[in-house]
C-alpha positions as CSV (number, residue, x, y, z in Angstrom):
1,M,-18.5,2.7,21.4
2,Q,-17.1,-0.8,21.8
3,V,-16.0,-2.2,18.5
4,S,-15.5,-5.9,18.1
5,I,-12.2,-7.4,16.8
6,T,-11.9,-10.8,15.3
7,E,-8.8,-12.5,13.7
8,G,-8.4,-15.6,11.6
9,F,-6.8,-17.2,8.6
10,A,-8.2,-17.7,5.2
11,P,-6.8,-20.9,3.5
12,Y,-5.3,-19.9,0.1
13,G,-4.2,-23.1,-1.7
14,D,-1.4,-24.5,0.4
15,Y,-1.0,-21.2,2.2
16,K,-2.8,-19.1,4.8
17,T,-3.7,-15.4,4.7
18,W,-4.0,-13.8,8.2
19,Y,-6.8,-11.2,8.6
20,R,-8.4,-9.1,11.2
21,V,-11.9,-7.6,11.2
22,T,-12.5,-4.5,13.2
23,G,-16.3,-4.0,13.6
24,D,-19.3,-6.0,12.3
25,L,-19.2,-7.4,8.7
26,A,-23.0,-7.5,8.9
27,S,-23.4,-3.8,9.9
28,G,-25.2,-2.9,6.7
29,K,-22.4,-0.8,5.3
30,P,-20.0,-2.5,2.8
31,P,-16.8,-3.3,4.7
32,L,-13.5,-1.7,3.9
33,I,-10.6,-4.0,3.0
34,V,-7.2,-2.5,3.4
35,A,-4.3,-3.7,1.2
36,H,-0.9,-2.9,2.5
37,G,2.1,-1.8,0.5
38,G,5.6,-3.0,-0.3
39,P,5.3,-5.3,-2.0
40,G,6.5,-7.0,1.2
41,C,5.2,-4.8,4.0
42,T,2.7,-5.8,6.7
43,H,-0.7,-4.5,7.9
44,D,0.9,-2.7,10.9
45,Y,1.8,0.6,9.3
46,V,-1.7,1.0,7.9
47,D,-3.3,0.0,11.2
48,S,-4.8,3.5,11.7
49,F,-7.5,2.8,9.1
50,K,-9.2,0.7,11.8
51,D,-10.4,4.1,13.1
52,I,-13.1,4.0,10.3
53,A,-14.9,1.2,12.2
54,A,-16.2,3.9,14.5
55,T,-18.5,5.1,11.7
56,G,-20.2,1.7,11.7
57,R,-18.3,0.2,8.8
58,A,-16.2,-2.9,9.4
59,V,-12.5,-2.6,8.4
60,V,-10.6,-5.7,7.2
61,H,-6.8,-5.7,7.5
62,Y,-4.7,-8.6,6.2
63,D,-1.1,-9.6,5.7
64,Q,-0.4,-10.7,2.1
65,V,1.1,-14.1,1.8
66,G,4.9,-13.9,2.3
67,N,4.5,-11.2,5.0
68,G,3.5,-10.6,8.6
69,K,1.4,-13.3,10.2
70,S,0.6,-15.0,6.9
71,T,2.6,-17.9,5.4
72,H,6.2,-17.1,4.7
73,L,7.9,-18.6,1.6
74,P,11.5,-17.4,1.6
75,E,12.5,-20.0,-1.0
76,K,10.2,-18.6,-3.7
77,G,11.6,-16.4,-6.5
78,G,10.4,-13.9,-9.0
79,D,8.2,-16.3,-11.0
80,F,6.1,-16.9,-7.9
81,W,5.6,-13.4,-6.5
82,T,3.3,-11.9,-9.2
83,V,0.4,-9.4,-9.4
84,A,-1.9,-12.3,-10.4
85,F,-0.9,-14.2,-7.3
86,F,-1.9,-11.3,-5.0
87,K,-5.1,-10.5,-6.9
88,A,-6.2,-14.2,-6.5
89,E,-5.4,-14.0,-2.8
90,L,-7.6,-10.9,-2.4
91,H,-10.5,-12.6,-4.2
92,N,-10.0,-15.6,-2.0
93,L,-10.2,-13.5,1.1
94,I,-13.4,-11.8,0.0
95,D,-15.1,-15.1,-0.6
96,H,-13.7,-16.5,2.7
97,L,-15.3,-13.6,4.6
98,G,-18.6,-14.0,2.8
99,I,-18.7,-10.3,1.6
100,R,-18.7,-10.8,-2.2
101,S,-22.1,-9.0,-2.4
102,G,-20.6,-5.7,-1.3
103,Y,-17.2,-4.3,-0.1
104,C,-14.9,-1.4,-0.6
105,L,-11.1,-1.5,-1.2
106,L,-8.3,0.8,0.0
107,G,-4.8,0.1,-1.2
108,Q,-1.8,2.0,0.0
109,S,1.3,2.3,-2.2
110,W,1.8,-1.1,-3.7
111,G,-1.6,-1.9,-2.3
112,G,-3.1,0.8,-4.5
113,M,-1.3,-0.6,-7.5
114,L,-2.8,-4.0,-6.6
115,G,-6.2,-2.3,-6.0
116,A,-6.1,-0.7,-9.5
117,E,-5.2,-4.1,-11.1
118,F,-8.1,-5.6,-9.2
119,A,-10.6,-2.9,-10.1
120,V,-9.9,-2.8,-13.8
121,D,-11.4,-6.3,-14.0
122,R,-14.7,-4.9,-12.7
123,P,-15.0,-7.5,-9.9
124,E,-18.3,-8.5,-8.5
125,G,-19.3,-6.6,-5.3
126,L,-16.7,-3.7,-5.4
127,K,-18.5,-0.5,-4.4
128,A,-15.7,2.0,-4.1
129,L,-12.0,2.2,-4.5
130,I,-9.3,4.3,-2.6
131,I,-5.8,4.5,-4.1
132,A,-3.5,6.0,-1.6
133,N,0.1,7.1,-2.4
134,S,0.4,4.9,-5.4
135,P,2.2,5.3,-8.7
136,A,0.5,4.3,-12.0
137,A,3.8,3.3,-13.6
138,M,7.1,2.3,-12.1
139,V,9.1,4.1,-14.7
140,T,7.6,7.4,-13.4
141,W,8.1,6.3,-9.8
142,I,11.8,5.5,-10.4
143,S,12.4,8.8,-12.3
144,E,10.7,10.8,-9.6
145,A,12.4,9.0,-6.8
146,N,15.8,9.8,-8.4
147,R,14.7,13.4,-8.8
148,L,14.0,13.6,-5.1
149,R,17.2,11.7,-4.4
150,D,19.1,14.4,-6.3
151,E,17.8,16.9,-3.7
152,L,19.4,15.0,-0.8
153,P,22.7,16.3,0.8
154,A,25.7,15.6,-1.4
155,D,27.4,13.3,1.1
156,V,24.2,11.2,1.4
157,Q,24.0,10.9,-2.4
158,A,27.6,9.8,-2.5
159,T,27.1,7.2,0.1
160,L,24.1,5.7,-1.6
161,L,25.9,5.6,-5.0
162,R,29.1,4.1,-3.5
163,H,27.2,1.2,-1.9
164,E,25.0,0.6,-4.9
165,Q,28.0,0.3,-7.2
166,A,29.8,-2.0,-4.7
167,E,26.6,-4.0,-4.3
168,T,26.8,-3.5,-0.5
169,T,23.3,-2.1,0.0
170,G,22.9,-4.3,3.1
171,S,25.4,-2.2,5.0
172,A,24.5,-0.1,8.0
173,E,26.0,3.0,6.3
174,Y,23.7,2.5,3.3
175,K,20.7,2.0,5.5
176,A,21.4,5.2,7.4
177,A,21.6,7.1,4.1
178,T,18.3,5.7,3.0
179,D,16.8,6.9,6.3
180,V,17.5,10.5,5.2
181,F,15.3,9.9,2.2
182,N,12.6,8.1,4.2
183,E,12.3,10.9,6.7
184,R,11.6,13.4,3.9
185,H,9.4,11.4,1.6
186,V,8.1,8.2,3.3
187,C,7.1,9.2,6.9
188,R,7.9,12.7,8.2
189,V,7.0,11.7,11.8
190,V,10.4,11.4,13.6
191,P,11.0,9.2,15.4
192,M,9.2,6.6,13.4
193,P,5.9,5.6,15.0
194,P,5.8,2.2,16.6
195,E,3.4,0.7,14.1
196,V,5.5,1.9,11.1
197,K,8.7,0.6,12.8
198,R,7.0,-2.8,13.2
199,T,6.6,-3.0,9.4
200,F,10.1,-1.9,8.6
201,D,11.4,-4.5,11.2
202,A,9.3,-7.2,9.5
203,I,10.8,-6.4,6.1
204,D,14.3,-6.6,7.6
205,A,13.4,-10.0,9.2
206,D,12.1,-11.4,5.9
207,P,12.8,-9.2,2.9
208,T,11.9,-11.9,0.3
209,V,8.9,-10.3,-1.3
210,Y,10.2,-6.7,-1.1
211,H,13.7,-7.5,-2.5
212,T,12.2,-9.8,-5.2
213,M,9.5,-7.4,-6.5
214,N,11.0,-4.0,-5.6
215,G,14.6,-4.0,-4.6
216,P,16.7,-2.9,-1.6
217,N,14.8,0.4,-1.0
218,E,12.3,2.9,-2.4
219,F,14.5,4.4,-5.1
220,H,16.9,1.6,-6.1
221,V,14.2,-0.4,-7.8
222,I,15.7,-3.5,-9.5
223,G,13.0,-6.1,-8.8
224,T,10.4,-7.8,-11.0
225,M,8.0,-4.8,-10.8
226,K,10.4,-2.3,-12.3
227,D,8.6,-2.2,-15.6
228,W,5.0,-2.4,-14.3
229,S,2.4,0.1,-15.5
230,I,-1.4,0.3,-15.5
231,V,-1.4,3.5,-17.7
232,G,-3.9,3.1,-20.5
233,R,-6.0,0.5,-18.7
234,L,-7.6,2.5,-16.0
235,S,-10.7,3.7,-17.9
236,T,-12.5,0.4,-17.2
237,I,-12.7,1.1,-13.5
238,S,-16.4,1.6,-13.0
239,V,-16.6,2.5,-9.2
240,P,-16.2,5.9,-7.5
241,T,-12.5,6.3,-6.7
242,L,-10.6,8.5,-4.2
243,L,-7.0,9.3,-4.7
244,I,-4.8,10.2,-1.7
245,S,-1.3,11.6,-1.7
246,G,1.0,13.8,0.3
247,R,2.6,17.1,-0.7
248,Y,6.1,15.6,0.1
249,D,5.2,12.1,-1.1
250,E,7.6,9.9,-3.0
251,A,4.5,9.1,-5.0
252,T,4.6,12.6,-6.5
253,E,1.8,14.2,-8.5
254,A,3.4,13.0,-11.7
255,C,3.2,9.4,-10.3
256,V,-0.5,9.8,-9.4
257,M,-1.7,11.9,-12.4
258,P,-2.7,9.0,-14.7
259,Y,-5.2,7.7,-12.2
260,S,-6.8,11.2,-12.1
261,Q,-6.8,11.5,-15.9
262,E,-8.1,8.0,-16.8
263,I,-10.5,6.8,-14.1
264,P,-14.1,8.1,-15.0
265,D,-15.4,8.9,-11.5
266,V,-12.4,10.2,-9.4
267,R,-11.4,12.8,-6.9
268,W,-8.0,13.6,-5.5
269,R,-7.0,14.9,-2.1
270,I,-3.4,16.0,-1.4
271,F,-2.5,16.3,2.3
272,E,-0.3,19.3,2.7
273,E,1.7,18.2,5.8
274,S,2.3,14.6,4.7
275,S,4.6,12.5,2.6
276,H,3.9,8.8,1.8
277,M,1.7,8.1,4.9
278,P,-1.0,10.7,5.5
279,H,-2.9,8.0,7.5
280,V,0.0,8.4,10.0
281,E,1.2,12.0,9.4
282,E,-2.3,13.6,9.3
283,R,-4.3,10.7,10.8
284,A,-7.5,12.5,11.8
285,A,-7.8,14.4,8.6
286,C,-7.1,11.4,6.5
287,M,-9.7,9.2,8.3
288,A,-12.3,12.0,8.0
289,E,-11.6,12.2,4.2
290,V,-11.9,8.5,3.7
291,S,-15.0,8.1,5.9
292,A,-16.8,10.9,4.2
293,F,-16.0,9.5,0.7
294,L,-17.2,6.0,1.7
295,D,-20.4,7.3,3.4
296,E,-21.2,9.3,0.3
297,K,-20.4,6.6,-2.3
298,A,-20.9,3.2,-0.5
299,S,-23.4,3.5,2.4
């Protein structure tokens, strides 16, 4: 089946949000919007969710402002890059596409955190929510990441610590050490798939958002999001919700648990052969899970 693909830009104040629609927004099924992670990644590494368009449901990818094909603002600081800014951008995209009457939202990693922040407001038109590989509180994410880090080879741990103390986290040696962690807990497909590499390369080219909100890597979190939490606020989410995580995920079960405990209508699927990217590591199974959930809850 031939699926149409259209691209465009949604004006967002003085900025532009790039988006791509795979499939027909008027197909009758509420379209699926995919929010990428980071903060500071691009749509590339979550590109596989376009597979869902084969079920007759349009899939919308977009690059959040500051990233990818959207407006870059390397001069902006921590007071600019906020959850509120990205929530407003998502609302703006929904209205630009003319889908306010009905849509579904999938957020991966930081995108799931954003999706939860979006959903607790009970926004008009939201039919279903998918939170993939996301922590509910950064304090848990940090503690779990450091627990996983303690399981790395001793020489890798020593290299990481040495560069963090010397504030030389931009060095090639430090990056090589973080790759050891990433190959265990971020994406276990080695070598890294091309679409995932494109996202990592994009962060290297303009790390503004990632470094400001997160920090230099997945476990040395020193950015503005380091104290973020949505624990205690999730009970207001009123739509069916699917949780996704991987058995080797840096978003461990402890990170994901509050979503399962607090959201009223929720189910949780753990992919046994995956870490942080089941949509890459177990692509077919992940797409089947998401498609079945959406067809059940938002047809």
